[in-house]
N, C-alpha and C positions, 0 to 999 in steps of 0.2 A: 160212192161217197158215204152211204150209211154203213157199209161194211168197214170202211176205214175208220169212221168215227167210233165204231164199237170196239176198236182195238185199244182204247185208252187204258183198259184195266189189265195189267199183266205185271209180273215180277221181273226183276233184272238182276243179274250178278254184276257186281261193281268192284273194280280194283282201285285202291287209293294210292296215289303217288304224291307224297307230301313234300313241302318245301324244306330246304335246310333251315336249321335253327328253330323249327316249329315242332312241338311235341306231337308224335303220332297219335291219332285218335282212331279207335276202331269204328267201323260202320256199325250202327246200333243193331242189337239182336232183333229177330223177328218179333212182331207184337205178341204179347202174352195171350191175347185172344184174337178173334178174327179182326181184320182191318176195319177201320171205321167206315170205309167205303162199302164193305159188305154188311156191317152191322146196321148202318143207317142208309138204306137204299133210296130213301125219299127224304126231302127236307121236313116232312111232317112226321117221320118216325120218332116216337118218344125216345128221349135220351136217358140212359140209366147211368148215374154216377156211382163210382165205387163207394162202399161203406167202410169207414175207418173204425178201428177198435177203440180209439180214445180221442177226445177233443181237448185241445189246449187253448183256453181263453187267454189272450195276451195280457189282459188286465190283471189276471191272477198272478202274473209273473212280473208285474211292475210297470207295464206300459201305461202311458198317460195320453189320452186323446184330446189334448188342449191346443193342437195346431202349433205348438212351440217345442215341446220336449222331443228330442231325437231318440227314437226307440230302437235303433239298430241293434244294440246289445241284447235287447229282449227278444227280437226276432231270431237272432243267431242262437240264443239259448234254447228257444223253443224248437228250432230246426234240429238241434242236437238231441233234444228229448224225443222228437219224432223218430229220428234215426235209431236211437237206442231202443225205442219201443217196437221198431219194425214197421210201423206205419202210424198215421195220425192226421188229425185235422188241426190246422192253425186257424183259430176263430178270432175275427176282428169285430168287436161289438160297435154300436154306434159311437161316433166321435171322429175326430180328425187326428190320425196317428202318423206322425212324421217319422221317416226313416231314411237312412242311406242304403247303399247296396246290401242286400242279403241274399244268400245262396240257398236254394231249396235242396231237399233231399228226395230220395225215392219214396214212392207209396205215400204221397202227401197230398192233402187237399188244403188249399188256401181259400178260406171261405169268409166273405165279408157279409155282415148283417145289413139289412136295409138301414140306410143312414150312416153306414161306416165309410170312411175315406182313408185309404192308405196313400199318403202324400210323400213325394220325393223331397228330401231335404234340399233347400235352396243353396246350401253350402257345398260347393263342388268337392271340398275335401272329404265329405262324407260318402263319396262315391269312389269305389275301387278303380284302380288302373290295372288293366289286364292286357294280354298280348292281342295284337291284331289278328283277324281271322286268317287262317292259313290259305284260303282260296282268294284272299284279297291282297295279302302280302304287306299291307300297310293300312293305316286308317283310311276310311273312305273319303275323309275331307282334309286330312293332314298327312304328311309323309312319315310321321312317326310310326314305328312298329308297335306302339302301344295305343290304347284307347280307353275311354271311360266305360265301365261296366254299366249294364242296365240296372234299374232299380230292383226288379225281381229277376233273379238270374239262376241258372242251374246248368250243370254239365255232367254228362255220363250218368244219366238218371233213367229210371223206369217209373211209369205210372204217376204222372203229375197232373193235378186238377186245380184250376183256378176258377172260382165261381162266386156268386153272391145270392142272397135271398131275394127272390122275385126280381132279379136283375137290378136291384136298387143299391148295390154297393159299388164304390168307385175306386179305381186306382188312378191317382192324379200325379203326373210327372213333374208338376210345377216347372214347366218348361220355359217360362218367361225369361229367367236369367240366362239360360242356355242359349235361347234364340238371340238375345241381345249380344252375348259374347261372341256368338258365331258371326253375326252381322258386322261386328266391330273387328273381326279377325283376331280375337284375343284368346283363342284356345290353342293350347299346345297339342291336345289330343282330340280325336274325333268324339263327338258327343255320344253318350250312351243311349241305348234304346229304352223303352219303358219295360217291356217284358222280353227276355231273350232266354231260350232254352236250347242248349247245344248238345249234340250227340246223345239225344234222349229218345226213348221209345214210349209211346202211349201218352200223348199230351192232350188235355182237354181244357179249353177255355170256353166256358158256357155261362150265359146269363150274367154278364158283368159289363159295367161301363168303364172305358178307359179314356182319359182325356189329358190334354196339355203335355203330350210326350215331348221330351227334349229332341228326339231324332225319330227314327222309325218306331212305330208303336208296338207291334207284335213281330218278333223275328225268330221263328223256329229255324235252327241251323243244323244241317247234317243230321236230321232226325227222321224217325219213322213213325207213322201213324199219328197224325195231328188232326184234331177236330177243333174248329173255331165256330161256335154256333150261338146265335142270339146274343151277339156282342155289339154294343154301341160304342163307337169311337167318335169323340168330339175334340178335335184340335182346331184352333183358329184357322180360318181359310188362308191367312197370310203367314202362318207359322212355317218356317223353312224346313223342308225335307221331312215333314212329319207323316210319312207314309202310313197307311193303315195296317195291313198285314203283308209281310214279305217272306213267304216260305223260300228258303235258300238251301239248295242241295238236299232237298227232302223228298221222301216218297210216301205215298198213301196219305194224301192231305184232303180234308173236306173243310170248306169255308162256306157257311150257309146262314140264311136268316138274319143277316146283320145289316146295320145302318152305319155307314162310314161317312163322316164329314171331316176332311183333312186338308192339310196345306201342300200335299204332294200326291203321288199316286195312291189311290184307295187300296188297290192290291197290286203288288209288283212281284212277279214270280222270277226268282233269280237262281244262279248257280255259279257264282264266282266271276272274277274280274281279270280279264286279259291273261298274261302268262301265268300268274299264280293260280287262277281258276282252271286254266288248261292243265297245269301240272297236278292240281288237287283231283280233278277229273271225276267229281261226283255230280251227277245230273239231278235235276228235279223231275220226278216222273209220277204218274198216276195222281192227278189232281182233279177234284170236283169243286166247282164254284157255283152256287145256286141260290136263288131267291135273295138277291142283294139289292140294296138301295144305296147309291153313292153320289157324292157331291164334292167336287174339287175344281175350282175355277182355273187353277194353274197347271193341272196335270191330267192324268188319265184315270178313268174308272177302273179299267183293268189294263195293266201293262205287263208285258213279258220282256224281261231285261231291264236296263240294258246290260247288266252284269249277268251273262248267260253262257260263260265260257265252258262250263261243264256240260251244257246241254239242257234243254227242257223238252219233254215229250209227254204225250198221252194226257192231255188236259181237256176237260169238258166244262164249259161255262154255260149255264142255262138260267133263264128267267132273271135277267139283269136289267135294272132300271138305273139310269144315270141322268142327272140334270145339272145344268150350269157347270159343265166340265170343259177343260181344254181339249181333251180327246175322249172318245168313247172306248174303242178297242185299239190298243197301240202295242205293236211289236217293234222293239227298238234294239238295234245292235250297231256294230261298227267294224270296220277293218281293224284287225288286231284282237278282236274278241275270240275268234275261232268258235268252237262249239256248234250247236245246232238248235233250231226250233222246228219241231216235227210232230205232226199228228195232233194239232190243236184245233178244237171245235168250239165255236161260239154260236149259240143257238137261242133264239128268243130274247132279243135285246131291244129295249125301248130307250131312246135317247131324246132328250129335250134340251134345247139351248146349249149345243155342243159345237165347239169350233171346228174340229176335225173328227168326223164320225169314225172312220176306219183307217188305220195306218199300219204299214209294214215298211220300216225305213232302216237302212244300213249306214246312216251317217250321223249317229248320235254323238260320237266323240267321248270326251272325258276318260283319259287313259290312266292306268295304274302307274305307268312310267313313260318317259319319252322314248324308252328303248323297247316299246311294244313291237311285236312281230307283224310287219305289214302283210306277210303272206298267210297269216292266220285269219282266214275269212270265214264268216258264219255261213252255215248251211240252213236255209229256210225252205221247207218243203212240206206239202200236205197240210195246208191250212184251210179250214172250213168255216165259213161265215154264212148263217142262214136265219131267215125269219127276223129281220131287223127293221125296225120302224124308227124314223127320226123326224123331229120337227125343229124348226129354227136352227138348222144346220148351216154353218158357214162354208165348210169345205167337205164334200162328200167322202173323198178318199185320197190317200197318199201312199203309193206303192213304189218304192225306190230301192232296187238292189244294186249290187256291184257288177261291173262288167265281167269280172272273173268269178263271180258267185251270184248267179241270178236267183231271184225268188221264183220258185217253181210250184206248180200244182196247187194253186190257190183257187178254191171253188166257192163262189159267192152266189147265193140264190135267195129269192124272195126277199128282196131288200127295197124298201121305199123310203127315200130321204127327201124331205121338203127343204130345199136349199134357199137360204135368204141371200139375195144378191146374185153375183155372177161367179161364185165359187165353182170350181170344176176339179176333176181328178188330175193328179200328177202321176204318171206311170213311166218307169224306166227300168229295164232289165228285170221285168216281172211278168210272169205268164200264168195263165190259168183259164178258168171258164166262168161264165156268168149265165144266170137264168132268172128272168123276171126281176131285173135290177133297174131301179129308177133313182136318179138319172143313169143312163146307160154308161157302162164302164168303157175304158179305153179298148182299142181294137186288139190289143195283145191278149185280152180275155175273150176267148171264143164264145159265141152265143150257142147255148145248147138247149 
């Protein structure tokens, strides 16, 4: 088990097969420096941010922080100045600065002062409409091939930093109107994320608070070398689909030292949805998640999937604390997804007041199209769960594979779950081993 768990760090060659009518995007270049996994071997390793040659204070270019004026044009102007300079810092001083979508450039730092708020415009028209992701084929919540852009967006970039002074700057998505429109089914396009960086190399989100995201909060997509550290996310617990951080078809990812309070999965590791994801074919691999505190009554602290059609492998999650969650560790997939979940390690997890502690389930549903391929079954193999303690647990575990795609080689050890009531394990088409697991697992998990 230890040897298998150590294999999570390796590189992979990947071929892209993109959908028709979607612009081809290259796999990002290798990181300019060592990967963040190598640079930051511990959650306590000091983080060094790049130094920019020039700082651009948005107020000097006409921005007004009165929580009314829409400053999109100012942000776009400064991004152009940074690009022309070759690098630069966009500095947001104290105040509430409203903006619609703006697109970052390479070698840029978006820095918020203590007391600064970058707020998404409540006017939907201030947010760009962009193509759906190639690995999804359509919007995640509408059938349109278009979607709303994130507030802070970027594509085909290198070296992007988002940070704040002393962690006291805020990016606020003003999601309330978006949530209301979603609940009323009044949106033509899928809601935008709060921060989305696509086809980008060397991404750092460090020491910043994000809140009230319209949809998923942080969405790195098809990107390499991503660091999310000391980030606080505060979305209302009943806000719909406001995931915390969702690395999607990415490699070399570190998420650490964060506190996430959200209305959906705190972390959801993804790699595309059904046939479009299978065709795009870019996995998420080499992921480290450590020293995290998470709260989500409706969803999972850490989820893998359900959109995992490009595959997810080589993930290590350590030192995880989750409370008042629907699920602790949840691997979710479905017939039609294809793809694989392989070599995933969860070690050192503390759960309190969690409905389902551990789950690997192939019956999630929610398909990109009614024409999904029923023969595209997910492969789930080599999953390691160890040193897990839970109190006030309703259901200790749920392990349900498919008759033609069993869940295999699940090793669970040193797990103690204090179950409230009569909750028990559900096991079907799943096999593995157990050692020092309380309550004892199903017979399909051999005692070793």
